[in-house]
C-alpha positions in Angstrom: 86.4 111.0 99.9 88.3 107.8 99.9 89.4 106.3 103.3 92.9 104.9 103.7 94.0 102.4 107.2 97.9 102.1 107.6 98.6 99.3 109.7 102.4 99.3 110.9 103.9 99.0 114.1 106.4 101.8 113.9 104.6 104.6 115.0 106.7 107.5 113.5 106.3 105.6 110.0 102.6 105.2 110.3 102.1 108.8 111.2 104.0 110.3 108.7 102.6 108.6 106.1 98.9 108.8 107.4 99.8 112.7 107.7 101.1 112.9 104.3 97.5 110.6 102.8 95.3 113.4 104.9 97.6 116.2 103.1 96.6 114.9 99.4 92.9 115.1 100.0 91.9 111.0 101.4 90.5 110.2 104.8 93.5 108.1 107.0 93.5 106.5 109.9 96.4 104.3 111.4 96.3 101.3 113.3 99.1 99.6 115.2 98.8 96.4 114.6 96.4 93.6 113.2 94.0 93.5 116.4 93.4 97.5 115.9 93.0 97.2 112.3 89.9 94.4 112.3 88.5 96.3 115.3 88.7 99.4 113.0 87.3 97.4 110.1 84.4 96.0 111.9 82.9 99.4 112.4 84.3 101.2 109.1 85.2 100.6 105.5 88.6 101.6 103.8 89.4 101.7 100.3 93.0 101.0 100.9 94.6 98.9 103.5 98.7 99.8 103.5 100.3 97.3 105.6 104.0 96.9 106.7 105.0 92.9 105.8 105.0 91.5 109.5 101.3 92.8 109.7 100.0 91.6 106.5 98.9 88.4 107.1 97.4 88.7 110.6 94.7 91.2 108.8 91.6 89.9 106.7 91.5 91.4 103.3 88.1 92.0 101.5 88.2 91.4 97.3 86.6 94.8 97.0 89.5 96.4 98.9 93.3 97.6 97.5 96.1 96.3 99.4 99.7 97.7 99.6 102.5 95.9 102.0 104.9 97.5 102.8 108.6 95.9 102.8 111.6 97.1 105.0 113.3 99.3 104.4 110.1 101.0 103.4 109.8 103.3 100.4 109.0 107.1 100.9 105.6 107.9 102.2 105.8 110.1 99.0 105.9 107.1 96.9 103.4 104.9 99.1 100.8 107.9 98.5 101.4 108.1 94.8 100.7 104.5 95.1 97.3 104.4 97.1 96.4 107.5 94.5 96.8 105.3 91.5 95.0 102.4 93.2 91.9 104.7 94.2 91.7 106.1 90.8 92.0 102.5 88.8 89.2 101.6 90.8 87.3 104.7 90.0 87.6 104.0 86.3 85.8 100.6 86.7 83.1 101.8 88.5 79.8 103.7 86.6 80.7 107.4 87.3 79.9 110.0 84.9 81.7 113.2 85.5 80.7 116.5 84.2 82.6 119.6 83.8 81.0 122.5 82.0 79.5 121.4 78.6 81.4 117.6 78.7 80.3 114.6 80.3 82.5 111.5 80.8 81.3 108.0 81.0 84.3 106.8 83.0 83.8 103.2 82.5 83.0 103.2 79.0 85.6 105.8 78.0 83.2 108.0 76.3 83.2 111.6 76.5 80.1 113.6 75.0 79.2 117.5 74.8 75.9 118.9 73.0 75.0 115.7 71.8 78.1 114.7 70.3 80.2 111.5 71.7 83.9 110.5 71.1 85.3 107.5 72.2 88.8 107.7 74.3 91.7 105.7 75.1 92.2 104.3 78.4 95.0 106.9 79.4 93.2 109.4 78.0 90.1 108.9 79.8 92.1 108.6 83.1 94.1 111.9 82.0 90.5 113.6 81.4 88.7 112.3 84.7 91.7 113.4 86.6 91.9 116.8 85.3 88.0 117.1 85.5 88.5 116.2 89.6 91.0 119.0 89.7 90.1 122.0 87.1 92.2 125.1 87.3 95.2 123.1 88.9 98.3 123.4 86.9 100.3 119.8 87.0 103.6 119.4 85.5 104.4 116.7 83.3 106.3 114.5 85.8 103.4 114.8 88.3 100.9 113.4 85.6 103.1 110.8 84.6 103.4 109.8 88.5 99.1 110.0 88.2 98.5 108.1 84.8 101.3 105.0 86.0 102.2 103.1 88.3 104.8 103.8 90.6 107.0 100.9 89.1 106.7 102.1 85.6 109.0 104.7 84.2 107.8 106.7 81.1 109.1 109.8 79.4 108.3 113.3 79.8 107.1 113.8 76.3 104.8 110.4 76.4 102.5 112.6 78.8 102.8 115.2 75.9 101.5 112.5 73.2 98.5 111.7 75.4 97.6 115.3 76.0 97.7 115.8 72.2 95.8 112.9 71.8 93.1 114.0 74.3 93.2 117.3 72.7 92.0 116.2 69.2 89.1 114.3 70.8 88.2 117.4 72.7 88.2 119.3 69.6 85.8 116.9 67.8 83.4 118.5 70.8 84.6 122.1 70.4 86.3 121.8 73.9 90.1 121.3 72.9 90.5 124.7 74.8 89.5 123.3 78.2 93.3 122.3 78.4 95.4 124.5 78.9 99.4 124.8 78.3 100.8 126.6 81.3 104.5 127.6 80.2 107.6 126.3 82.2 105.1 124.5 84.1 102.8 121.9 82.7 99.2 122.0 81.8 96.0 123.2 83.7 92.1 121.9 82.8 90.1 124.7 82.8 86.7 126.7 81.4 88.6 130.1 81.3 
């Protein structure tokens, strides 16, 4: 489970963001100032720090940790959560991780998927899509949700761009006789399932 430390003197904003992060399945903690953050970081580790701009200079940074600095007026907690999820996903893609689902095995860092001794190379976005899907089997995701997960919050893409990458992923999985894992759910989006 990914850990996030939110450092913000505005208690309401800090608590709202911590609640949102917990809601999406992260271990989130809050600190009201740089001293409290430093104390917390001495005994625990955080994958991502979310810092209010007035506190950012007071917290030492670790090169292995992602940091988001919030400026006032702050963006919505939902957008911050999307950015945190994107950073964690990017970090996971650069680790030597092998994900499995049914007969599929995905080497995330190499961007290669295999099944029954056959291996296929994937593009960057297709690798991210497959890794994301493998982590949430049987859950329906809309094009908009997938778009927000695959690209940073400051990048806008058309919903049809998601369809294009889904098509590419299906073509790659078809070479492994696993294209049926990606299912279109009419009027809703896509689901990754073995059923």
